C-alpha positions in Angstrom: 115.5 99.2 84.5 111.9 99.6 84.4 109.2 99.0 86.9 107.9 96.2 86.6 104.4 97.3 86.6 104.9 98.9 83.5 106.4 96.3 81.6 103.1 94.3 82.7 101.1 97.1 81.1 103.1 97.4 78.0 103.1 93.7 77.4 99.3 93.2 77.7 98.6 96.2 75.9 100.8 95.0 72.9 99.6 91.1 73.5 95.5 92.0 73.5 96.4 94.1 70.3 98.2 90.9 68.7 95.3 88.4 69.6 93.2 90.3 67.6 95.0 89.7 64.6 97.0 86.8 65.2 95.0 84.7 63.1 95.4 86.7 59.8 99.6 86.1 60.3 101.6 83.1 58.7 101.3 80.3 60.2 105.5 80.6 62.2 104.0 84.0 63.5 101.0 81.4 64.5 103.4 79.0 65.5 105.7 81.2 67.5 102.5 83.6 68.8 102.1 79.9 70.8 104.9 79.7 72.2 104.2 83.2 73.6 100.9 82.6 75.0 102.9 79.8 77.4 105.7 82.2 78.5 102.8 85.0 79.7 101.1 82.5 82.2 104.7 81.7 83.1 105.9 85.7 83.5 102.5 87.1 84.7 102.9 84.4 87.7 106.3 85.1 88.4 105.1 89.0 88.2 102.7 88.1 90.5 105.2 86.3 92.8 107.7 89.3 92.0 105.4 91.2 95.0 107.0 89.6 97.1 110.3 89.0 96.3 112.4 90.9 94.7 115.0 88.1 92.8 111.1 87.0 91.5 111.1 90.2 90.2 114.0 91.0 88.4 113.6 87.7 86.5 109.8 88.8 85.4 111.0 92.3 84.7 113.3 91.0 82.0 111.4 87.7 81.0 108.8 90.9 80.5 110.8 93.0 78.3 111.9 89.7 76.3 107.9 89.1 75.6 107.3 92.9 74.9 110.0 93.5 72.2 108.8 89.3 71.1 104.7 91.1 71.1 106.4 94.4 69.1 107.9 92.0 66.2 104.8 89.6 65.6 102.4 93.1 66.0 104.7 94.5 63.0 104.8 91.7 61.2 101.2 91.4 60.9 
């Protein structure tokens, strides 16, 4: 399983790239982006807590991988 910091860094970089272009995407992509932003906020909170608890860290890592995959999907669609 990838290190949580690596997952966070990769997801954050992809997220930042998408933020610059999302207005060019379809309404469907913009809606998905909005949902992902809510998940991102949840992820950041869990990731910070994950530094103190392995169970939360594992959950945050899985969520981070899901977010990174979704971010990449949106990025490739833009």
